[in-house]
N, C-alpha and C positions, 0 to 999 in steps of 0.2 A: 827632648824639649823642641817644640816647633816654633818657628818665627811666624808672626802675624803680618800680613801684608807683603809687599815686595820691597822691603827696606834693606836689601842686601847691599852692603858697602856704605850705608848711611851712618854718619856719626851724629849722635843726638845734638841738635842745635846748629849743626854745620851742614851746608848744602853745596852740592857741586854747582858749577857755573850754570848748567842747564836748568837745574832745579831752582836756583836763586833767581834766574831770569823769569821763570814761570811764576815764582812766588811774588815778584814785583809786577808781573804783567808786561814785561818788555822782552825784546829779543836779546840774545847773548852779546851781539855787537853793541847795542845800547848799554847793556849792563857794564861791559868793559869800559865804556866811555864815561861812566858816572864817578869813577874814582873811589869806589868803595873798597876799603882794604880787605885783603883775604888773609886767612890763617893757613899756616903750613902744617901738614900732618904727613911726615915722611916726604914723599914726592908729590903728594896731592896738595892742591891749593883750593881751599874751601871758604865759602862765605858764611859768616856767623849771622844767624837769624837776628840777633840783637842789633848788629850793624845795619842790616836791611830795614829793621823796624825804625831805627834812629833816622835813617835816610828818608823813609816814608813819612815819619812824623814831622820832618822839616819841609816837606813839600807844601807849597802855598795852596790855600783853598781857592776855589773858583770865586771870582769877584772879591779877592783878598784886598784890593784897593778900597772897596766900599767898607769892608770890615775895619780897616785902619782908620778911615774917617769916623766911623761910629765909635771906635775906641778913643780917638782923640776928643770927640764931643763928650763922651762919658767922663774922661779925665778932667775936662774943664768944668763940667757940672759937679763932679765930686769935690773939686777944689773950692767950689763956692764962688768962682770968678764970674 
């Protein structure tokens, strides 16, 4: 049975520090400073893709302050005030 790709040493859903940094589009030093928890597998410390996704999903959108103002206006309009 042959492996496809070059995923030797990869655990499904868990990424090394280097791979996690690439996944987020940041350097490893920046990744370490983000405070994202790692999982332990033996001596290895790996990032869970679900944790990376959760971090990504909490990032603000560009012009998020404008989005907040629109949401507040929509809430006032919906309340009938």
